[in-house]
N, C-alpha and C positions, 0 to 999 in steps of 0.2 A: 029559381033564381040564381043561384050557383051557376049553370048554366049557362045563361047571358051574364053572368061576371065573366067567364072563364072566355067566350069567343070575342069578348070584348077586349080581351085582355090581347088578346091571339094577333085581331085586326089589326090594334096598336101595337101591337109590335112590330108587325107588319108591316104597317103606315112608314114608323120608324127606323128600320132597317131595311125598307128597300126593298124589299123583295130577296136579299139577300139570304137566309135561311132556307128559303125554300131552292136555289140555285145550290147551296151547298151539299140540298139532303137529293139534291136533281141528279148531281153530282159523282154525289157519295151510291147509291144505286146502277150507273152507268156503269163508275169502275165493279161493282162484284158483277154486275151482268158483262163486262169485257172478259172477266178473270174465267171467269166458268165459260163461257162462248169462245175467246181467245187467246185468250192462253194467257202468262205473267210479261211476254214486252207490253202487251198494248194496258196492258195494267199500271206497268209503271209508267208512263205515259202518261196515263193519268192522272196518275198519282201527282209526280210532279208539275203535270200544268198550271196550280196555284203560283208553285214556284217561278213558273216562266212570264205566268203572268204579272207579279212581285217586278220581276225583273225590269218587262217593258211598262210596267207602272215607273218604278225609278227613271230608267231612263227619258223618259216623258219630261216627270218633276224635275230633273236634274239633266239636260242637253247638255252641258261640257261634258258630265264624267264621263258618258263612251267619247267622247273626244278624245278627252288624256288617259284612257283605256288604249284606245288603238296606238297612239305617239307610247306607249310604255308595250305595249307589246311590240307591236311593230320590232323592235328597237333587241326585245332580248331575244326574237322571236329563231337564231340562230345560235344563240348562245348555244354551249355542248351543254353543262348543265340549267338547259332551258327549265325550271319551273311550270310551263304548260303542260299539259295533259298529252301525250302521247298518243298519235294515232290518228289523228287530222292534219290537213294536210298545210304546209305552213301559209298558202295565197291565202284559202277560206278564213284564216282568221282576220287576215287584214280584210278582203271584202266581205264579210259581216256585218265588221264595224262600218264600215264604210256605209254600204247599204244600212241596214236602218240607221245613220245621221242624217243621210241623205234622205227617206222615208220619216223620219223625223221629220225636218223642215219640210217636205211635201205635203205636211197634214197641217204642218205651225207655220203653215205659209203666211200666215200675218204677223206672225215676227220674227219671218224670214224674208227683208224685202231683198238681200241682195241678188236674188234669183233674176228679175228683171238688170242688173248690171255686168252679168257674168261674161257677156257677149262683148270680147277683148281678144287680142292679137296669141292671149297665150291659150285661151279655147279655138281659135281657127290654125293653131298649130299642132292642136292635138286632132281634132279632126280631117285635117290633110293627112294624118297621118294612119286615122285610123280607117282613113275610108281606101288610102291603099294599102294595110292589113288584107282589112275584108276582101278585096279586089285577088289575094294573094290565095285565097282562099281554092282559086279558080287554076291556081299555080301547076304543071303535072308537070315540068322541067323531067324529071328522074322517071316519070310511063308507071305511076305508082300510081292512077287515076285518085280520088275526091276522098280525102278522110276530113273525117269533118271532126270528130274526138281529137285528133294529133293536132289538126290547123289549132281548134279553140284553145285546149292548152297554152299552145306559145303566145297566140293571139289576145289574149287574157292576160299574160304578163309583157309582153312589151308593147302594149296600146290601149287595151280596155282602163286595166287601170289607173293607166292615165288622167283618164276622166275623172275618177272617183275621187281624183287625190286632190286634182284643181276644183271638184266641186264641194267637196269634205275641204279644203281651206280656205277658199274664198268664202263660202257660206257662213262658218265659224271664229273664223279670226276676221273679228268684226267692229274690235273696239282698243284704245290704244289697253287698258287692263289684259284684256284675251293674247295680245301681242305679246306684251309682258313675261306675264306665265308662261308663253311657251317659249320664248328663247332661255326663262330661267331653266324651267323642265329639260328642253333640249339636252343645255350649257350641264346641269346635273349629271343626264343621262348619260353625258360624254365623260362626263369626272369619273362619274364609277365605269367606265371603261376605261381610261390611265387607272385607275388605283386596280382594277380585275389584272394588268397588268401588271403591274407594281407585288401584287398581289403572288400573279404567276412566277416572276423574275427569283423575289428575297422567298417566297414562303414555298413555293408545288405546285402544281398542277393537281386537280382531282382525278380522279380514278376513269371520270370516262374522256379527260384533255388528256392525262397522259395517254391513253388506249390508242385514239385519236392519233396524237403526235409520236411513240413510239414505233407503233405496232401496224398502225393503219397509215391513209393516204398523205397526210401530211411530213411521214419520214422522208417521202422522197424532196417534198418541196417546203420546209419550212426545221430541215437537221441539216445542214450546211457547214461547210472545212471540219468536212471527218465527225462531227456531230459534236462540235465546239462552240456551233452558231447560231444558237437560237433564235426564229422566228419568233416572236409571240404574238398568237393571234386575240385576244382579251376576251369578250363577249361575242366575237362575231365569226364569223363561219371559216376565215382564212385571214393572214397575215394582208397580203393586197384588201383585199378589200375592207380590213381595221387603218390601214396606212392610210392611204385613198380618205377614207372619210375621216377621219384624221384631222389629214391637209386641210378639207375642203373646210372644215365645222370651225379651226385654230383659224381661219379666213377669218370668217363674220365673225367669231369670238373677239377675234385681238382690234378689228375693225370696229365692232359696236362700244370696247371699252375705250379707243382711243375719240368716236364721236359723243359718245352721253357725256351732257352735264352735270348726274351727278353721280357727286364721286360714294359710292360704294357700291352704285352699280360697276364705276371703271372697274377699279378696285376687284369684283367680285367677277366681269369677262373675264378682268387681267391677267389675272391668278390661273382661271381654268383654261385660258388658251396657250400659256406656257406648261400646264400640266397638261395639254395633251400633245404638242408638240413633242414632252417630252417621250408619249406612250405611239405617237409616229415614227418617232427616231428606233424605240424596241420591235419595231413592225416587221424590219431590216428591208423595207419597201420603194423602192430605189427612185421607182417615178415619183411618188408623194412631194417631190421636192422640186419637181416640175409644179404639182399644181398648187403644191403651195404658194411658189413664184410666179403662176400663174394668173392664181388667186389678186395677188397683195397689188402688182404689174394693170389688174384691171382698173382696180381699184386707185391708181392713180388718176387713169385717165375720166372714171366717172366721178371724183371727185372735184376736178376741174381750179385743182386749190395748189400756187404753189408751197403752201408751207406745207402742206401733205406732200406732195409728190417730190422735197430734198430732200427730207428722209427718212423715206421709205425710200430715196434711190442710193443713198448712202448704205445705210443699211443692211440690203440687198447684195449691193456692189461687195461690201466686207463679208457679207453670208459665204456670197459666191465664190472668192475670194480666198476664202479658208477652206472652202470645198474642193474649189480646180485647182492653184497654186500651193497649197503648202501641205505638209503633210505631221499638222499640227491634230494631235487626239489619236494621232491614228495603231496606237493601242490597243482602242475600243475596235473589237468589230465592230460594232452594228456603223457604228462611222467613215470604217474601210471603205464595207458594202455599199454604205450610200455617195462612196466619192468613186464606186465602182459607174457609176449609174454614165458618167462624164466621162470614160476609158471606150472607145470605140472598138477594137477586142476583142471586149467581154461575151465570152463565149455566148451565154445564156441574152444575151438583142441578137446576135447572129444566127442566132437558133429561129427568132422571130422572127428575122428578115427570109430565110430560105422557105419558111414557111406562107409566110406574103407570097412569094416568089412563086411557090406550087400554087398555091389560091389562085392568084393572077394567071397561070396558066393553064388551070378548069377552067374556069368561072366565063372565058372568053365565050363559050359556048352559052350559055346561062343569062341572061342580059336582066332575068328576073329573080337570077337564086336557086336554088335548093327546089324552097315551098318553106314556106312556114311549118312548119309538124317536122318536114322531113329528114330527119336524124341517122345516123347507123342504125341508133337499131334494127329501121323499116325500111331501111336501103337493101334489098340483095347484095351481093357478091360479085353478084355478076353485073352488076350497073356499070355503068359507063360512070357515072358520079358518086360512086360510092369511096372512089379515092379522097378525093374531097370535101366526104363527111371526116372521113378519118384522121383528117390534118388537124391536129388541135387549133382552135380560132387564134385563143391567147389574149383579146379583147375584146368589148363589146360589141367595136363598130368592124370589128375582123368576122365576129360571129352574124351581123346584119349584110351584111355585102355578104359573104357567104348563101344566106339563108335568102335573100331580096335582091340581091342583085346588084351592079353596077347602079341600076335604075331606083333600086330599094334605099340603096345608100345615100344618094345623089338627093329626095324626098326626106328621108331623116334627117339630110342636113338641112336640108334649107328650111323642114319644119323645127327644130332643132334652132336655128337663127331668126324665124322669125319671135318664138317664145323669147326667149333670151335679148333682144334687140326692141323687142317691146316693153317689157320693163327699165331697160336701162334709159331708156328716153321717158318712162314716168320716174326716173331719178333723177334726171337731168333738167331737166325739162319743165316735171307735174309738179314737183312738189319739192318748198319752197324752207321746211322748218329744219337744222343741218343736223340735230339726231336724224332723224328721221332721213335723213338721206344717206346718211352714218350706217342704217339699218339695212335700207331699199338693197344700199352699196355691196354691203360686207352679207349679203346675199344674192345680190347677181354675182358678187365674185364668187363663193363658192360652189355657183353653179357651175361656172368655165370651169373651176376649179376640179368637182368631179368628171366634168366630160373629157378633160384634158387624162385624168384618171382612168378612166372606161376610155380610150384609146392605148391603154397600152395593158390593159387589165378588165378581165370579165365582172365591173363591179357598177357597172351604174343602174337597172334592175336587181339590185342585189338587195335582200333587205342591209339595215334598214335606210340606204342609198335614198330608192327610188323616191319615197312617201316624203324623206328629212329636205333632198334639194327643188323636186321637183314639186310638193309643196310650198319649201321656199319662197321659190321664184312666184304662185301662188300668192303667197301674200304678199308682194311689190304689187300687183294689181289691185290690192285692196285699201294701198295703203292713202291714197287720195279721197276715201271716201272717210276718211275720219282723222283728219292731218288738224283742222281746225281744234276736233277732241284732247287732238296727239298736244299741239300750241298750251292749253290749258292745261291738263291733270299734268303736262312737264311743269307747267312755271308753277304751282300746287307745289308737288313735290321738291322743287327749289324751295318753296317758301318754308317748306317745313325744315330742308337740311343748314337754312342758313339761320332760322329760330333758335336749332340745336347748337349750334355756333354759339349762338350771340347768349344763348342761357350758361354753353360753358367757361365763355370768357365772363361773365358776369361770377361764375363759382369761383376761376380762380383767382379775380380782384377780391374776392369775399376771404380768400384764403392772404393775401398779401395783410389786409386790414386788420 
């Protein structure tokens, strides 16, 4: 009788728990077996497998958590004191999360119908560039043979990652709430970079930052005027990367602030844009001036509004006149450095021109470039093109020119224009809501701003710029699909804003009585 009751309890437990106890018992036996026969490493992998399973469950349960993790990790990847574990390649963090997000979207395709909407001009531009970079595998200009490993390393960074970025942003930014959350998150991260700049300037550098700046690579490029002028790099790899990012980001934030209909949101993005512009000046990146000016000029065109064009035109006329024709603020070294961007006799600008002239001379015999993956490290000293690999490219566009030739840089520019013009067409002709036009216009303008930065600095595919600005352009392509939802959501927020105003007025009147 006792035996029968015991067996009934076992069967009842197994039925209620779905065999989980048996599965755990088998996993325990497997762990012991592997420890005895394969050693500690395999034993450890099996032991942590439940944690991995739990992580996968969390990602499927809260899908957007992986997306926000991607944005955050991408932003702090090149921070000198990054809290991320060392030993893992930087590109792997992004790629792992992007592929996880795409895998979730594929598995749960019923809840992600955006796949069918992905066929657009941005994807076309990316695929053309991807196809050209694939052909570069056969490029043997330097007579080194086909090196798949070296080719694939560069191929991933300058073309394949654009596919993942586009798909992830297009699929996951699919509603007004997600869009606003992303913009706020991006703004907060940019504000943190501005705060970190303030901290470096007023409190000091961390030990790792100090070593990089005063005893490492930073001492030749970030300590100027007999080490009296410091170019601050904040949470970025270097000051050029930081300055161009800050310029492009501030363009987007200021445009969003101007076009938003929600008062506190206007104030939020306006304050952050001012803080980010302040940080931009501390970087001492002269190209940033042209980035921010070019970005705003693009928006003046996209807005199709005289009311916006006139104030922007007047503001930038005064701003440029302040830098070019006056000596106001020359006591500040950072302002003096920014003014040198307009000096045609500037030494560093002349060096870049000399480098470009030398590259042009050598690249004439290599219309397809040195080849993606062909670098100073793997080109022999006696090779005809070794000298070309020794010349610093200085900018992303020159880098692409050197490695893919005249043909490659032409294809690249055409692809960038296809992607950007497609987004501009959406902003100018498909969107009707003014605030959504502002967001779309801000993201298009920021994309051009970072492209201008890439013309003078190697920043386009640096972290976090690739994800931030190509992802931002991908968002523009999603806007028409939820514009009606946005209008409804915005009206609800404006109604709440008006209700709060009425409540304040009633309270004031009550106090007077």
